N, C-alpha and C positions, 0 to 999 in steps of 0.2 A: 890953376884950380877952377873948377866949374862953379859959377854963381848963378843961382836960379833967378831969372828976371820975371817980372809980371807976365811978359809975353810967353816965356817958357812954361810958367805955371799954368797959364790959361790953356796953352796947347796941350799940356799933359792932362788937364782935367777934361778937355774935349775928347782926347783920345780914349781916356778911361770910360767916359760916358758912352762913346760910340761902341766900345767893346761890350759894355754892359747891355746896351740895347740889342746888339746883334746876338749876344748869348741868350737874352730873354726871348727873342724871336725864334731862335733855334729850339729852345725848350718848348715854346708854345706849339711849334710844328711837330716836334718829336713825341710829346706826351700823348696826343690823340692816337697816333700810330701804335704806340706801346700799349695803350689801353685796349684798342681793338684787337691787336694780336694776342695780348694777354687774356682777354675775355674768351677768344676763340680757343686758345690752348686749354684754359681751365675747364671750359664747358664742352669742348669737342674732343679732347684727348681720350676720354674714357671710351669713345666709340671707335677709335682707330684700332684696327686689327687686320690680320691677313684676310679673314673672312669678310670684313667690311670692304677691303680694297678689291677683292677678287671674286665676289659673288654678286648676283643680281638682286634688285629689290624684291621683297616678298610682302604678302599680307597688306596689299594696298599701300605700299610705300612705308609701312610702319616698322619694317624689319628688313634684314638683308643688307646688301652692300651697294657699291656704286660702279662696279666693273663695266657695265654697258655704257654708262655716262663717260667714264674715262676713255674707253675705246672710241666712242663717238667724238669726243673732244679732239683726240689725236687725228681722226679722219678729217675733221673740219680744219684743223690747223695745217695739216700737211697739204691738203688740196688748195687752201687759201694761199699758202706760201708758193706753191707751184704756179698759181695764177698771177700773183702780184709781184714776186721778186724779179722775174725776167723783164716784165713790163716796166716796173719801177726803176730798175738799174739802167735799162736802155733809155728811158725818158730822161733820167738824170744825166747820162752820158751826152745825150744830144744837147740838152739845155746848157750843160757846163762846157762842153768841148767843141760843139759845132754851131749852135744857134748864135746868130749875130746879136749884139747888145742893142736892141731897138725896142720900140714901144710894145710890139707884139710879144716879144720874149718876156719883157717885164710884166706884162699883163698876165701871161700864162703862169709865171712864177707866183704872182699875187693870188691868182685863182687857186693854185695848188695849196698855198698856205691857208687860204680861206676854207678850202674843202676839208682841211684837217679839223676845222672847228665846227663842222656841221654836226648836229645832234645825231646820235646813233639811231634813234627812232625814225629819222628822215631817211637814212640809208636803208632801214628795214622796209619802209614803204616803197622805196625805189626798187629794192631787190624783189619784193613781192610783185610789183607791177611789171618789171622788166624780165626777170628770170623765171618766176613761177608762172605768170600769165602770158606775157608776150612771147617768150621763147619756149613756152610749154614744157618747162623742166619739171613742173609740179613741185610740191614740197619735198625737197631732197637734199642730200649732202652737197650736191653740186651747186644748187641754187643758193644754199646758205653759205657755202664757201666762197662763191663768187661775190656775194654781198659783202662778206667780211673782207675780201680782197679789195673791193672798191673802197671800202671804208678805211683800210689801213694803207692803201697805195700812197697817199701823201706822205706818210711817215717814212716809207722806203725812199721815195724820191728826194725828200728834203735831207734825210741823213746821208744819202749817197752823194747828192750834189755838194753838200757842205764838206764831205770828205774829199771829193775830187778837187774842190777849190782850195783846200788846205795844202795840197801838194804845190811846192814852190814853182813858179813859172820858169825859173832858171833850169829846172830839170827838163821841161819840155823843150826849151830853146837849145839846150845842149844836145838833145836827141835830134832835133831838126838840123842843127849844124853838122851833125855826122851823117846826114842823108836819110834819116828815118822818116817814114811817112807818118801822117797824123795817127792812123790806126795802130801802127807799130809802136808809136810813143805811148798811146793809151794802154795797149796790151802789155808792154814790157816795163813801163815806168809808172804811169799814173795809177792804174788799177792795183798793182802790188803795194804801192805806198798808201793807198786809201782803203785797203781791205778791212782794216779794223773798224772804221766808221760805218762801212757798208754792213758788216756783220752785226754791229751793234744795233743798227736800224732794223735788221731782220729779226734779231732776238727780241727787241722791243715789240715788234709786230706780233711775234708769237705770244708774248705775255698778254698783249691787249686782245688778241683773237681768242685766247683761251678764256678770258674773263667776260666777254661780251654776252649779253642776253637778248637785248631788243632786236638786233639784226637777224637772229636765228629763230625768233619766235614765230614769225610769219613765213619763213622760207624753208625750214627743214627740221627743226627740233620738235620732238614729241615727248609727252610725259612718260610713256612707257612703251617699250617694244620687247617682245619675248625672245628676240634673236639678235645677234650681232649683225651689223650691216655687211653685205657682201659686195656692194658696189656703190658708186657715187649717186645713183638714182634712188637709193633707199633712204627712208627717213631714219633718224637716229636720236638717241638720247645725248645730252650734253651736260657737263658739270654745272654750268651757270644756269641753264634752264631747269635742270633737276632741282637745284637749290631753290630757285624761285617757286617751283611747283610745290615742293613739300613744305615750304614756309608759308605759302599763301592759299593753296588750293586743297591739299590733302588734309585729312583730319586724323587726330589721335597719333600724330607722329611724335615720337619721343624727342625731347629737346636736345639730348646729346647727339641724336642722329643728325638733326638739322645743323647743329654747330660742327659736327664732324665733317659734313660735306663742305661747309664754309671753310673749315680749317685746311682741308686738302686743297681746295681751290686757291685760297690765298697763298698757301705754301708753294703751289706751282707758279703763281705769278711772281712771288718774291724770289723764288729760285731763278726764274728766267732773268729777272732784273739783276740779280747778283752775278749771274753768269755773264751778262752783258757788260757790267762794270768791270769785272775781273778780266774778261777777255780784252777789253779795250786797254786797260792798264798794262796787261802783258804785251800786247802788240806794240803799244807806244814805247815800251822799254826796248823793243828790238830796233827801233828807228835810229838812224845815225845822224839825223838832222833835227 
C-alpha cells in the first residue's frame, strides 16, 4: 500500500503548481489572439462578400473591394519565393552537408540567425537603396519581391538546415558504404527525409511575406492603380499596404471596410500557418524512423 511521505506530498504540490503556472501562461498568450481575431470577425465580417473580394476600390477607397491588392500580394509572394527558395535551400545544403565545421562556418551561421532579427524597416531601406536606386529597377514588383526575399531568406536557410541535420547520420553512412556519392546521398536520402521541414519553412515565408508592409512601402507598393500588373516591373497594390493606407491616410473610409481588409489579411496568414503545421504533422507521420 502506497503511503504519502512529506517528500512525495511536496513533489506533488510542486508538480501541481507547475501545471497551474504553465496553464496560466498559455491562457495569457491565447486570450490576446482570440480578442484580436474576435474583434476582426465581429467588425469585419459584414464587409466580406464576393463583390468585396473581386472588385477594385472606388470612391477614393471608401467603397469597392480589394481584388487588385489580392492580385498584387500574390505577385509579390510568388516572385519572392522564386528568388529566395532556391538560394536558401542551396545555402542550407552547403552549410549542412559540405561546409567544414570551422570558425568561418560558425560565423556565417550566426550571421544568418542575426539577419533574421533585423527590423523590416532596415530591409526596406536596403531594398530601396540596392534594388530601386542602384540596380535601377524603380519602384516595382521585382524590387519589392527581392527585398522580401532578402528579408525572409534566413527563415528558409534555418528551416532547411535544421531539417537536413535532423536526418540521422547513419542514413548517410549507409549510402556511402554502398558506394553512393555525396550528391547521390543528398538527392536520394537526405532531401526526401527533410522535405517536411523545408516546405514548412517555405510556407512560413509565404505567410510572413503576405503580411509585411515596411519592405514594400519604399520599393513597389502603391496606394491605388487602375489596372492589374502585367509584369514584374509594374507597381502594384498589396493587402498589407492597402490596409495601412485606408487606416491612416484615406478619409471617410467605413470602419467595416477597414476591418474587412484586416480580416482577410489575417485569415490568409493564419491559413498559411495552419497549412504549415498540418503539412508537417502529415509528413512526419509518413516517416519510418
